N, C-alpha and C positions, 0 to 999 in steps of 0.2 A: 451483283449476286450471281449473274449467269456464269461468270468466270469461276466461281467456287463450284457450281454444279458441273461445269466442264472438267475441272480438275478432279472432282470426285468421280466423274464418269471415266476419266483416264485411269484413275487408281483402281476402280472396279474392273476395268478392262485388263489391266496388267495382272491383277490378282486372279481373275478368272482364267486368263491365259496360262498362268503358272500352274494353277490347279488342273486345268484341262490337260496340259502337257503331262503332268504326273499320271492322270487317269488314263490317257491314251497310251502312254508308255507302259504302264502296268498291264493294260489290256493286251497290248502287242506281245509283251513277254509271256503272258498267260496263254495266248492263242498260238504263238509260233514257237515258244520255248527259247527264243533268242532275244538279245538286246536289240532295241531299235537301231536302224542304220544311222551311222554318223559319217562325217567326212574323214575321220581318222581310222576307218575300219580296215584299211588295206585290202579292199575288195572282198571282205569276209561275206558280205551279203550280196545277193544277186541283183541285177538291174531291176527285175520285177519287184523284189522286196523294197528296194530303194524308191521306185516309182510309186508303189502303193503307199509307202510311209509318207512320201512327200505330198501326195494327194490327200491323204487322211489328215495330216497336220494342217495343210493349207485350208481345207474345208472347215476344220474345227476352228481355226483362227478367224476365218471370215465370218462364221456364224456368231462367234463371240463379239467381234467388232461391230457387226450390224445390230445385234441385240443390245449391246451396251450403248451404242450411239442412239438408237431409237428410244431406249429407256431414259437416257439423259435428256433428249429433246422433249419427251413426255413430261418429265419432271420440271423442266424449264417452262414449258407451256402451262402446266398446272399451277406452278408458283406464280407465273405472270398473271394468270387470271385471278388468283387469290389476292395478289398485291393490288391489282387495279380495282378489285371490289372493295378492298380496305381503303384505298385512296379515295374512292367515290363516296364512301360513307362519312 
């Protein structure tokens, strides 16, 4: 059963990362009036913009991964306690 929870945790992480990227990109466009920097920009964006974008996306991804990992562990522990209580009864 832990494998199922881990797979669900991975699916939640992927989905949350996709959604967060859309939100961060839209926020970037609204704030700067430009598309987020990409590798194919031909130096359209400055180094400062590229660095800020990289830090912003890395921080967002890290927060999502940590939150999803902790959530998955919490569910596994909660389910494990519930299972052992049922087994004891």
